[in-house]
C-alpha positions as CSV (number, residue, x, y, z in Angstrom):
1,M,53.3,-20.4,31.5
2,K,54.6,-20.3,27.9
3,N,52.0,-23.0,27.0
4,S,49.1,-21.4,28.3
5,W,49.8,-18.4,26.5
6,L,49.8,-20.6,23.3
7,F,46.8,-22.0,24.2
8,V,45.0,-18.6,25.0
9,L,46.3,-17.5,21.5
10,A,44.8,-20.4,19.7
11,V,41.7,-20.2,21.3
12,A,41.6,-16.4,20.3
13,L,42.4,-17.0,16.9
14,M,39.6,-19.8,16.4
15,L,37.0,-17.4,18.2
16,V,38.0,-14.4,15.6
17,A,37.8,-16.9,12.6
18,G,34.3,-18.1,13.8
19,C,33.0,-14.7,13.9
20,S,34.3,-13.3,10.8
21,A,33.0,-16.2,8.8
22,P,30.1,-15.4,6.2
23,S,26.6,-16.2,7.6
24,G,25.0,-16.5,4.2
25,P,25.3,-18.8,1.2
26,A,28.5,-19.1,-0.8
27,P,28.5,-16.3,-3.6
28,G,27.4,-17.7,-6.7
29,S,25.5,-20.5,-5.0
30,S,21.6,-20.5,-5.4
31,P,19.4,-20.7,-2.4
32,A,17.6,-24.2,-1.5
33,P,14.2,-24.9,-3.0
34,G,11.5,-23.4,-1.2
35,S,13.6,-21.2,0.9
36,N,13.0,-18.0,-1.3
37,P,9.9,-16.4,0.3
38,S,9.0,-15.2,-3.2
39,E,8.4,-18.6,-4.5
40,G,4.8,-19.6,-4.0
41,S,4.1,-22.7,-2.5
42,G,1.2,-23.6,-4.8
43,S,-1.3,-22.9,-7.3
44,N,-1.6,-18.9,-7.6
45,P,1.0,-17.2,-5.4
46,A,-0.7,-13.5,-6.4
47,M,-4.2,-15.1,-4.9
48,A,-2.4,-16.5,-1.8
49,E,-0.7,-13.3,-1.3
50,G,-3.6,-11.1,-1.6
51,H,-4.4,-7.8,-3.8
52,V,-6.0,-4.6,-2.8
53,E,-7.5,-1.9,-5.2
54,L,-9.8,1.0,-4.9
55,T,-13.0,0.6,-6.7
56,D,-15.1,3.7,-6.3
57,V,-13.3,6.9,-5.4
58,P,-15.3,10.1,-6.2
59,S,-13.2,12.9,-7.9
60,E,-15.1,15.7,-6.0
61,V,-17.1,15.7,-2.8
62,L,-18.9,18.9,-1.4
63,I,-17.4,20.2,2.1
64,G,-19.1,18.7,4.7
65,K,-20.6,15.9,2.6
66,P,-19.2,12.2,3.3
67,V,-16.5,11.0,1.1
68,M,-17.6,7.3,0.2
69,L,-15.0,4.9,-0.8
70,K,-15.0,1.1,-1.6
71,W,-12.4,-1.2,-2.2
72,R,-11.7,-4.8,-3.0
73,V,-9.6,-7.3,-1.3
74,T,-8.7,-10.7,-2.9
75,G,-6.5,-13.4,-1.4
76,D,-6.7,-16.2,0.9
77,G,-6.5,-16.2,4.8
78,D,-8.1,-13.7,7.2
79,V,-8.2,-10.0,6.2
80,K,-7.8,-6.8,8.1
81,T,-8.2,-3.4,5.9
82,A,-8.6,0.2,6.2
83,V,-8.2,3.3,4.0
84,V,-5.7,5.6,5.0
85,Y,-5.5,9.3,3.6
86,S,-3.1,12.3,3.5
87,T,-3.1,15.9,2.0
88,K,0.2,15.3,0.7
89,S,0.6,12.6,-2.3
90,H,2.6,9.5,-1.7
91,A,2.0,7.8,-5.0
92,D,5.6,7.5,-5.6
93,V,6.3,5.6,-2.4
94,D,6.8,2.0,-3.6
95,E,6.3,0.3,-0.1
96,P,4.0,2.6,2.0
97,T,3.6,2.2,5.7
98,M,0.8,3.4,8.0
99,M,3.0,6.1,8.9
100,T,3.6,7.0,5.4
101,Y,0.1,8.7,5.6
102,Q,-1.5,11.2,8.3
103,S,-5.0,9.6,9.0
104,S,-7.0,6.5,8.6
105,S,-10.8,6.0,8.0
106,P,-12.9,6.1,11.0
107,K,-13.3,2.2,10.6
108,V,-9.7,1.7,11.5
109,A,-9.7,-1.9,10.8
110,L,-12.3,-3.9,9.0
111,T,-11.6,-7.7,9.7
112,G,-13.1,-10.7,7.9
113,T,-12.2,-12.6,4.6
114,A,-11.5,-11.1,1.2
115,G,-14.4,-9.1,-0.6
116,D,-15.6,-5.6,-1.1
117,F,-15.5,-3.0,1.6
118,E,-16.6,0.4,2.2
119,T,-15.9,3.3,4.4
120,S,-16.5,7.5,4.8
121,F,-15.2,10.3,6.3
122,Q,-15.6,14.0,5.8
123,F,-14.0,17.2,5.5
124,D,-14.9,20.8,6.4
125,E,-12.6,22.8,4.2
126,P,-11.6,22.8,0.4
127,I,-8.6,20.5,0.0
128,K,-7.1,17.4,-2.0
129,V,-7.1,14.4,-0.2
130,Y,-4.8,11.3,-1.5
131,V,-6.1,7.9,-0.4
132,R,-4.9,4.5,-0.5
133,A,-6.4,1.1,0.7
134,Y,-4.3,-1.2,2.5
135,A,-5.1,-4.9,3.6
136,I,-3.3,-7.4,5.6
137,V,-4.0,-10.7,3.8
138,G,-3.0,-13.7,6.1
139,D,0.6,-12.4,7.0
140,K,1.1,-10.2,3.9
141,T,0.4,-6.5,3.8
142,V,-0.7,-5.0,0.4
143,W,-1.4,-1.7,-0.7
144,S,-3.6,-0.1,-3.5
145,D,-2.8,2.6,-6.0
146,E,-3.2,6.0,-4.7
147,G,-6.8,8.1,-5.5
148,V,-7.5,11.6,-5.3
149,V,-10.3,13.3,-4.1
150,T,-11.0,17.3,-4.0
151,I,-13.1,18.7,-1.4
152,V,-14.9,21.6,-3.0
153,T,-17.3,24.7,-2.1
154,K,-19.2,24.1,-5.4
155,M,-19.3,20.8,-7.7
156,S,-17.7,21.2,-11.3
157,A,-20.7,21.2,-14.1
158,P,-20.7,17.9,-15.8
159,A,-19.5,18.0,-19.3
160,T,-21.8,17.8,-21.9
161,A,-21.9,16.9,-25.8
162,T,-22.9,20.1,-27.0
163,D,-22.2,23.7,-25.5
164,S,-25.2,26.1,-25.8
165,S,-23.0,28.9,-25.9
166,A,-21.2,27.9,-29.2
167,D,-21.6,29.6,-32.5
168,T,-22.9,26.9,-34.8
169,S,-24.2,29.3,-37.6
170,G,-20.6,29.0,-39.6
171,S,-20.6,33.0,-39.2
172,T,-17.1,34.8,-38.8
173,Y,-16.8,37.9,-37.2
């Protein structure tokens, strides 16, 4: 009986010691080559991972008119891409997700290969809309910077080189 208790105690100690052993590499050691996912496997890691950028975002659009957005996706592999938008800015979010933004463009998921894409949507009230394009290139999700579109009731007058209301006579009043 005494020996069986010693055996159970020895097994329990080995089990506890095995469960508390560190699972990662020893502190101060470097990972094995190729085990770091941020290391590229070849020529241009940025190209392989993908990139997305907004290429055409209007600053103002009239209520009820389409907001036309264009963006470009680069990278190797199959592409799934769309535009998401919100009435709140999330420009400070380093790694946004689909849940960060309230809505997505009507063409929810455009697929194909890297290239230029476009979509449109419209609003029926004056509002400021914050937009981002995202793409899944291969198995990596990438996001564009945030763009801003203001939905207005009347377009702002374009700036001109000369203002006809300005007094150019040099007179002082």
